[in-house]
C-alpha positions in Angstrom: 6.6 28.9 64.8 7.7 28.6 61.2 10.0 31.4 60.1 8.4 33.7 57.5 9.9 33.5 54.0 10.7 36.5 51.8 10.1 36.4 48.1 13.1 37.1 45.9 13.5 40.8 45.0 14.1 40.5 41.3 10.3 40.0 40.6 7.2 41.9 41.6 3.4 41.5 41.2 3.1 43.1 37.7 6.0 41.1 36.4 4.5 37.8 37.6 1.1 38.7 36.1 2.8 39.5 32.8 4.5 36.1 32.9 1.1 34.4 33.7 -0.5 35.9 30.5 2.2 34.3 28.4 2.4 31.0 30.2 0.7 27.9 28.7 0.8 25.6 31.8 -2.4 26.1 33.8 -0.9 25.1 37.1 2.0 27.6 36.6 -0.5 30.4 35.8 -2.4 29.8 39.0 0.7 29.8 41.1 2.1 32.9 39.5 -1.1 34.8 40.2 -1.2 33.6 43.8 2.4 34.8 44.4 1.7 38.1 42.6 -0.9 38.9 45.2 1.7 38.4 47.9 4.1 40.7 46.1 1.3 43.3 46.2 1.0 43.0 49.9 -1.7 40.3 50.2 -1.7 37.7 52.9 -0.6 34.1 52.5 -4.2 33.0 53.2 -5.5 35.2 50.3 -2.8 33.7 48.0 -3.9 30.2 49.0 -7.5 31.0 48.0 -6.3 32.3 44.6 -4.2 29.3 44.1 -6.8 26.8 45.4 -4.2 25.3 47.8 -3.2 25.3 51.5 -1.0 27.9 53.1 1.8 25.3 53.4 1.6 24.6 49.7 1.9 28.3 49.0 5.0 28.3 51.1 6.4 25.5 48.9 5.7 27.7 45.9 7.7 30.5 47.4 10.6 28.2 47.9 10.4 26.9 44.3 10.2 30.5 42.9 13.1 31.6 45.0 15.2 28.6 44.0 14.4 28.2 40.3 12.4 31.2 39.2 9.0 31.0 37.4 10.1 27.7 35.7 10.2 26.1 39.1 6.4 26.5 39.3 5.9 24.0 36.5 5.3 20.5 37.6 8.2 18.3 36.6 8.3 14.6 35.9 9.3 12.5 38.9 12.8 11.0 38.3 11.7 7.5 39.4 13.8 4.9 40.9 17.5 4.4 40.0 18.1 1.7 37.4 19.7 -1.5 38.6 21.8 -1.7 35.4 24.9 0.3 34.9 26.2 1.5 31.5 28.6 -1.5 31.2 25.8 -4.0 31.9 23.6 -2.2 29.3 26.3 -2.5 26.7 26.6 -6.3 27.4 22.8 -6.6 27.2 22.7 -4.7 23.9 25.3 -7.0 22.4 23.6 -10.2 23.5 20.3 -9.1 22.1 21.8 -7.9 18.8 23.7 -11.1 18.2 20.8 -13.3 19.2 20.7 -16.4 21.5 22.8 -19.5 20.9 20.2 -22.3 21.1 22.6 -24.9 22.4 23.7 -22.5 25.2 20.6 -20.4 26.0 18.0 -23.0 25.2 15.9 -20.6 23.1 15.9 -19.5 19.4 14.8 -15.9 20.0 15.0 -13.6 23.0 11.8 -12.9 24.9 11.7 -10.6 27.9 11.3 -13.5 30.3 14.4 -15.1 28.8 16.4 -11.9 29.3 15.2 -11.7 32.9 16.7 -15.1 33.5 19.9 -14.2 31.6 20.4 -11.0 33.5 20.1 -12.9 36.8 22.5 -15.6 35.7 25.0 -13.1 34.3 24.9 -10.2 36.8 22.8 -11.6 39.7 20.3 -8.7 39.1 16.6 -9.3 39.4 14.3 -7.3 37.0 10.8 -7.8 36.0 9.7 -8.2 32.3 8.3 -4.6 32.1 11.6 -3.1 33.3 13.6 -5.2 30.8 11.3 -4.0 28.0 11.8 -0.4 29.1 15.6 -0.9 29.1 15.5 -2.4 25.6 13.5 0.5 24.2 15.9 2.9 25.8 18.8 1.1 24.0 17.0 1.5 20.7 15.5 -1.9 20.3 11.9 -2.7 19.1 10.1 -6.0 18.4 10.3 -6.3 14.6 9.4 -9.0 12.1 12.5 -11.0 11.0 13.4 -10.9 7.3 14.0 -14.3 5.8 17.6 -15.1 4.8 18.8 -18.1 2.9 20.7 -20.5 5.1 23.5 -20.8 2.6 23.8 -17.1 1.9 27.3 -15.6 1.6 27.0 -12.2 3.2 30.4 -11.2 1.9 29.1 -11.5 -1.7 26.2 -9.1 -1.0 28.5 -6.5 0.5 30.9 -6.9 -2.4 28.1 -6.5 -4.9 27.1 -3.2 -3.3 30.7 -2.0 -3.1 31.4 -2.8 -6.8 28.0 -1.5 -8.0 29.2 2.0 -9.0 32.1 0.5 -11.0 29.7 -1.8 -12.8 27.4 1.1 -13.6 30.3 3.1 -15.0 31.3 0.2 -17.3 27.7 0.1 -18.7 27.6 3.9 -19.0 30.9 3.8 -21.0 29.3 1.4 -23.6 26.3 3.8 -24.1 26.3 6.9 -26.3 27.6 10.0 -24.5 24.9 11.8 -22.5 22.7 8.7 -22.1 20.6 8.7 -19.0 21.0 5.4 -17.0 17.8 4.2 -15.3 18.2 1.6 -12.5 15.4 -0.9 -12.6 14.7 -3.9 -10.3 12.6 -6.9 -11.3 11.1 -10.0 -9.7 8.1 -12.3 -9.8 5.4 -12.9 -7.1 3.1 -15.9 -7.1 -0.4 -15.1 -6.1 -2.9 -18.0 -5.7 -5.9 -19.4 -4.0 -3.8 -20.8 -1.2 -3.5 -17.2 0.0 -1.7 -15.5 2.9 -3.3 -14.4 6.2 -1.9 -11.2 7.5 -2.1 -9.3 10.8 -5.2 -7.3 11.6 -6.5 -5.1 14.4 -8.6 -6.9 16.9 -9.6 -6.6 20.6 -7.1 -7.9 23.1 -7.9 -11.4 24.2 -9.6 -12.3 20.9 -8.2 -14.2 18.0 -9.5 -12.8 14.6 -10.2 -15.1 11.7 -9.8 -14.7 8.0 -11.0 -16.8 5.0 -8.4 -19.3 3.8 -8.6 -21.4 0.6 -6.9 -24.7 0.1 -7.1 -24.8 -3.7 -3.9 -24.2 -5.6 -4.6 -22.2 -8.7 -2.3 -19.2 -9.1 -0.9 -16.5 -11.4 2.4 -14.6 -11.4 3.0 -10.9 -11.2 6.1 -10.0 -13.2 6.9 -6.6 -11.7 9.8 -4.2 -12.3 10.3 -0.7 -10.9 12.5 2.3 -11.4 12.5 3.8 -7.9 14.3 7.1 -8.7 11.6 8.0 -11.2 8.7 6.3 -9.4 7.6 4.2 -12.3 7.1 0.5 -13.0 6.3 -2.1 -15.7 4.3 -5.2 -14.9 2.3 -8.1 -16.4 0.3 -11.0 -15.0 0.9 -14.4 -16.5 0.1 -18.0 -15.7 3.6 -19.3 -15.9 7.2 -18.4 -14.9 9.3 -19.3 -17.9 11.5 -17.9 -20.6 8.6 -16.8 -22.8 7.0 -15.0 -19.9 10.2 -13.3 -19.1 10.6 -12.2 -22.7 7.2 -10.6 -22.6 8.2 -8.8 -19.4 11.4 -7.5 -20.9 9.4 -6.0 -23.8 7.1 -4.3 -21.3 10.1 -2.9 -19.4 11.7 -1.7 -22.6 8.6 0.3 -23.5 8.6 1.9 -20.1 12.2 3.2 -20.3 12.4 6.9 -21.2 13.2 7.7 -24.8 17.0 7.9 -25.2 17.7 6.4 -21.8 19.2 3.0 -21.0 17.9 0.7 -18.3 20.1 -1.4 -16.0 17.8 -4.2 -14.9 18.8 -5.8 -11.6 17.3 -9.3 -10.9 18.1 -12.6 -9.3 19.6 -15.7 -11.0 16.4 -17.6 -11.8 16.7 -19.9 -14.7 14.4 -17.8 -16.9 16.5 -14.7 -16.2 19.9 -16.1 -17.1 19.0 -18.3 -20.0 20.8 -17.4 -23.3 17.5 -17.9 -25.1 16.4 -14.5 -23.8 16.5 -11.7 -26.4 17.4 -8.6 -24.3 16.2 -5.3 -25.8 18.8 -2.9 -26.9 17.9 -0.3 -24.2 18.3 -2.8 -21.4 21.4 -4.3 -19.7 20.8 -7.2 -17.3 22.7 -7.2 -14.0 22.4 -10.2 -11.7 22.3 -10.2 -7.9 24.5 -12.5 -5.8 23.0 -16.0 -5.3 20.5 -16.4 -2.4 20.3 -12.6 -1.7 16.6 -11.7 -2.0 16.9 -8.9 0.5 18.9 -6.8 -1.9 16.0 -6.6 -4.3 13.3 -4.0 -3.3 10.7 -5.6 -5.5 10.5 -8.2 -2.7 9.3 -5.5 -0.3 6.8 -4.1 -2.8 5.4 -7.6 -3.4 4.9 -7.9 0.4 3.3 -4.5 0.5 0.8 -5.5 -2.2 0.0 -8.8 -0.4 -0.5 -7.0 2.9 -2.7 -4.3 1.6 -4.6 -5.6 -1.4 -4.2 -9.4 -2.0 -4.2 -11.2 1.3 -7.1 -12.3 3.5 -9.4 -13.1 0.6 -10.8 -16.0 -1.5 -10.2 -16.1 -5.2 -13.0 -17.8 -7.2 -10.9 -18.8 -10.2 -7.9 -17.9 -12.3 -9.6 -14.9 -13.9 -10.4 -13.6 -10.4 -6.8 -13.9 -9.4 -5.7 -12.1 -12.5 -8.2 -9.3 -11.9 -7.0 -8.7 -8.4 -3.3 -8.9 -9.4 -3.9 -6.3 -12.1 -5.8 -4.1 -9.7 -3.0 -4.3 -7.1 -0.3 -3.5 -9.6 -2.2 -0.6 -11.2 -2.9 0.8 -7.7 0.8 0.7 -6.9 1.7 2.4 -10.2 -0.7 5.2 -9.4 1.3 5.8 -6.2 4.8 6.7 -7.5 5.8 8.1 -4.1 5.2 4.6 -2.6 7.6 3.1 -5.2 10.2 5.7 -4.3 9.7 5.2 -0.6 9.9 1.4 -0.6 12.2 0.9 -3.6 15.0 3.4 -3.1 18.4 1.9 -2.0 21.0 4.5 -1.2 23.9 2.2 -2.0 22.5 1.8 -5.6 21.8 5.5 -6.2 24.8 7.2 -4.7 26.8 7.2 -7.9 
């Protein structure tokens, strides 16, 4: 015969009922009330009826209460099986994923879970399935993200040097301005929008392949866009060409958007129509050029992609006027959302000084 168990003496029936009133876990409430009846002198059979369980399960509740108190009556998550990877192996996996595969060595240009399954077996003689590898990657902080394009000839050192020296360059510009002048940091770039339009991702049922209209004609227009992320404002125009005259018009538009008495530092790439000496730069603007082949330093690139994804892609433009209308609508919609300009456009390294 099974030896009778005694309930711990630091609780009683009223105490468990009081805890049950405050508890939010339904299973815990039911178990507390069942054990409270035992404290009050009720039988195990009566407690099992209150708790909708067998007498043996009520006995298990007694053991859990005695061992861990009322918290022990809450269902916990099963620990699951022990991982086959140790901490050292996880660190090696993290490094190989972060550095990316070497095509000549690994035979692939990007890691897939099935490739990592094979690599783990070759490296550690450990067999894992793809789901487990995916779970390990998530636990290490990895997610499947879209890659950002990078110029093949980019000098990463130049980009880091530009960010490091940016406060000094700002200080030199501030020194040339009248005392008390507010410096506004602006970014500018151009985006070509045309009939040969982009097709972006969209929600669809699994197992299907959604379609979107795609034009093969080649008429286009350019959005000349500039933003001041700190103040959530922008200045843009839509023109048919990217040239010096168009850039001159854009500079005039930016100049009008700068706050009275302020001075704008306009950061842009080294396109020919940006660096030409034929440009007449307004007095309230100073141009600052990014390192060559470094588009990721310019947040206007991200805003252009945001406009494409949300307002300009997956559609057919009838003619040039239609393109201009949609470009103007997209830019005006963006300007009406200053919080979006701040969210996408802010770069901490540019605004820390």
